[in-house]
C-alpha positions, -999 to +999 in steps of 0.1 A: +004+135-626-014+141-591-002+174-576+020+176-545+008+168-512+037+164-493+023+137-473+038+124-443+060+092-449+076+072-425+105+044-430+116+022-405+149+008-408+169-016-384+200-015-397+221+019-394+236+018-428+202+018-444+186+047-420+219+068-432+217+064-469+176+066-468+183+103-453+207+117-477+185+137-500+153+131-481+146+157-457+113+154-454+112+119-455+113+103-415+136+074-416+138+058-380+146+022-357+116+004-353+113+019-315+102+052-326+064+052-334+050+081-360+012+087-366+020+087-402-004+070-427+025+060-447+042+033-434+071+018-454+099-007-443+139-011-455+161-044-442+185-066-460+175-101-467+193-116-444+180-092-410+143-098-427+132-117-390+144-084-368+114-074-388+089-097-393+063-089-367+063-055-373+056-059-410+028-085-403+010-061-378+010-031-404+002-050-435-026-065-406-038-024-399-034-020-438-010+008-427+020-008-451+029+012-485+057-012-489+084-034-482+120-025-493+140-058-493+176-050-501+199-083-519+228-084-499+221-126-501+221-142-536+186-133-549+173-171-555+176-178-520+152-147-513+125-167-509+137-194-490+152-161-460+111-145-467+093-185-456+128-182-427+109-148-414+075-163-418+068-134-440+046-148-477+057-129-502+033-095-504+020-077-532+038-045-521+075-054-523+106-038-536+139-062-538+171-035-545+209-042-546+232-033-521+242+004-536+209+011-550+191+032-529+174+052-562+145+026-560+132+033-528+136+064-527+117+071-559+090+051-545+088+070-511+095+108-531+062+099-550+041+085-519+050+124-508+035+138-538+006+115-539+017+101-580+029+067-565+003+052-592+023+074-622+057+069-615+080+042-622+096+022-592+118-002-611+123-018-647+139-051-659+141-071-692+136-106-699+140-117-737+113-096-761+094-085-724+094-054-706+086-055-667+078-023-652+070-019-616+053+011-610+057+037-570+018+019-559+036-015-572+014-025-602+031-049-622+031-042-656+045-062-686+047-058-724+066-076-753+088-048-775+072-054-803+033-043-787+048-008-783+060+011-818+086+030-799+100-004-780+100-020-811+124-002-829+149-007-801+183-028-813+174-064-792+213-057-778+198-024-766+172-035-750+192-035-711+207-003-717+174+015-701+181+047-677+149+055-654+150+094-648+154+108-615+120+113-606+107+079-621+087+100-652+099+080-676+126+048-684+150+064-714+166+046-739+190+072-751+204+056-783+169+052-796+155+085-784+127+066-763+106+078-730+083+055-718+059+067-690+033+045-670+003+064-683+018+040-721+017+012-703-016+013-692-027+022-725-015-013-735-024-038-707-058-020-693-082-017-718-104-001-695-081+027-692-076+021-729-111+024-732-117+055-711-088+075-731-098+066-764-132+085-750-114+111-736-101+117-772-130+117-789-147+141-769-123+168-769-133+172-809-159+196-817-175+174-840-180+145-811-219+152-811-224+149-846-206+121-851-228+102-822-261+119-841-249+104-877-247+074-862-278+067-841-294+079-879-275+054-894-290+026-872-324+037-869-329+048-842-343+084-825-332+103-796-366+090-779-349+048-789-317+051-758-323+031-726-318+054-695-309+084-714-339+112-722-347+133-748-327+159-736-299+146-725-291+133-762-304+167-775-271+182-751-247+154-761-252+161-799-251+198-796-217+192-781-231+213-747-226+182-731-195+154-724-210+125-724-188+097-696-177+066-699-207+055-686-226+074-708-209+056-739-217+023-727-251+031-727-254+044-762-232+013-772-258-014-761-285+007-778-265+004-811-261-032-801-221-028-800-193-033-778-179+001-760-145-001-780-168-008-811-188+020-807-161+044-805-144+032-835-177+036-854-180+071-839-139+073-847-147+067-887-174+090-887-156+117-872-129+110-899-156+116-925-165+149-920-136+167-914 
């Protein structure tokens, strides 16, 4: 998780009810009516669905100038009608929208605090379950969808208990207490993002002492000399194989290509060689 930055965040809320609720326990956050201007770079709006037209122009302007970080819509109407209310306000569906319940102030507050800390990509904003799928929105408004069967720890949760989750106060984990399961954003990203998964796998392998020796062993097995690796010098290869230099993901891509493999397959081969060296 990123360090605490204490960014200045402003939340514009035209309704007194929401301003009052958002200010509770949020001393470092500027919560104000539409009339007050702020120089903050991290701007959010909160409004009930029925009052969307009152902030439509403000949201459009902030979005066009790339100042808008998020729009919180309080569901005071039937959720099925929300698209019509957005249309009435002449607002298209934005990527960075969080719809929260009338009495749910935890979700928007988690998002605001995450942006203050610079941890918006690492923390959970909202969660829902539908059938065999888990849907998670992080505080940067990135969406994750996984099946309960795709993660061993989730698979052990009983079907009847899937919706019985909690989000810890900060948003670090989605928790199923009865199954003793704690799920974080990194775990979801590992499952859904192949590039992230490759990067994590590479970092885990690189941390092992014999990683360089395994690279050398695979190279020799393929009949390649240190000078046969395009875009890498002999000296770079010597340092990598001696464990004196940590290869980057770009370097691993180069090595994989030289061995006529995908990066994923190359890492699997190196990992297998590591296991045989232990």
